[in-house]
C-alpha positions in Angstrom: -13.7 -26.5 2.7 -10.4 -26.3 0.9 -9.3 -23.0 -0.7 -6.9 -22.4 -3.5 -5.8 -18.8 -4.2 -4.3 -17.7 -7.5 -3.7 -14.7 -9.7 -0.9 -13.0 -7.9 2.1 -11.5 -9.7 4.2 -8.5 -10.3 2.6 -5.3 -11.5 3.6 -1.7 -11.7 2.0 1.0 -9.5 -1.3 2.0 -10.9 -1.9 -1.4 -12.5 -4.5 -4.0 -11.8 -4.7 -7.6 -10.8 -7.5 -10.0 -10.1 -7.1 -12.7 -7.6 -9.3 -15.8 -7.5 -10.0 -18.2 -4.7 -11.5 -21.5 -5.7 -13.2 -23.6 -3.0 -14.1 -27.2 -2.7 -16.9 -28.5 -0.6 -20.7 -28.5 -0.9 -21.3 -25.7 1.6 -19.4 -22.8 0.0 -22.5 -20.7 -0.4 -23.0 -20.6 3.3 -19.7 -19.1 4.1 -18.6 -15.5 4.3 -15.4 -15.0 2.3 -12.6 -12.7 3.1 -9.2 -11.7 1.9 -6.3 -10.9 4.1 -2.7 -9.9 3.4 0.6 -10.1 5.1 3.6 -8.0 4.2 7.1 -9.0 5.2 7.7 -8.2 8.9 4.1 -7.3 9.5 1.1 -9.0 10.9 -1.6 -10.4 8.8 -4.3 -7.8 8.1 -7.8 -7.8 6.9 -8.4 -6.4 3.4 -12.0 -7.1 2.3 -14.8 -9.5 2.8 -18.2 -10.4 1.5 -21.2 -12.2 2.9 -22.6 -15.5 1.7 -24.6 -14.0 -1.1 -22.1 -11.4 -2.3 -24.6 -8.6 -1.6 -22.5 -7.0 1.2 -18.9 -6.0 1.2 -16.6 -4.8 4.0 -13.4 -3.0 3.4 -10.4 -1.7 5.2 -10.0 2.0 4.6 -6.8 1.7 2.6 -8.4 -0.2 -0.2 -11.8 1.6 -0.5 -12.4 2.8 -4.0 -9.6 0.5 -5.4 -10.5 -3.1 -4.4 -13.7 -4.9 -5.0 -14.8 -8.4 -4.0 -17.3 -10.6 -5.7 -18.2 -14.3 -5.6 -19.8 -16.8 -7.9 -21.4 -19.5 -5.7 -22.1 -21.7 -8.7 -18.4 -21.8 -9.5 -17.4 -21.8 -5.8 -15.1 -19.0 -6.4 -14.5 -15.6 -4.8 -12.6 -12.8 -6.6 -10.6 -9.8 -5.5 -10.3 -7.1 -8.2 -7.5 -4.8 -7.3 -7.1 -1.5 -9.2 -4.8 1.4 -8.9 -2.3 -0.8 -7.0 0.3 0.9 -4.8 3.6 -0.4 -3.6 2.2 -0.6 -0.1 -0.2 -3.3 -1.4 2.7 -5.6 -1.8 2.0 -8.7 0.3 1.0 -12.3 0.3 -2.8 -12.4 -0.1 -4.8 -15.1 1.6 -8.4 -16.0 1.1 -10.4 -17.4 4.0 -13.9 -18.8 4.7 -16.0 -18.2 7.8 -19.3 -19.8 8.6 -22.0 -17.2 8.9 -19.5 -14.3 9.2 -18.0 -11.8 6.9 -16.1 -9.4 9.0 -12.5 -8.4 9.7 -11.6 -10.8 12.6 -9.1 -13.4 11.4 -10.0 -15.8 14.3 -13.6 -16.1 12.9 -12.3 -17.6 9.7 -12.0 -21.4 9.8 -10.4 -22.2 6.5 -7.5 -20.5 4.8 -5.9 -20.7 1.3 -2.2 -21.0 0.8 -1.6 -17.4 -0.2 -0.6 -15.8 -3.5 2.1 -13.2 -3.8 1.3 -9.7 -5.1 4.2 -7.4 -5.7 3.7 -3.8 -6.8 6.7 -1.9 -8.1 7.0 1.8 -8.0 
């Protein structure tokens, strides 16, 4: 599975962005999909994930009520809708795919996209 993340950019605090992650490969629908982020000088952290069907979502506390994840298996794409963005959301965002897993552990994710920069100005 190859992943291509896009949609990052510069936005003011309180604004919104939608990230996309397009996948190649025939088994996309069998993978849990997650988003992680890494801010300068910090470790990569889990943001949000969804199971293979998109019926379950798992969040880190800091994004609950602001971020949502969805997927379109026919288009082999997962989306991260980010609303009410805050300066602390500034980071490089990575999408990742895990076989039969949709939790927060980075080591469970086998495939990673290249990352897309999100910058939130105050």
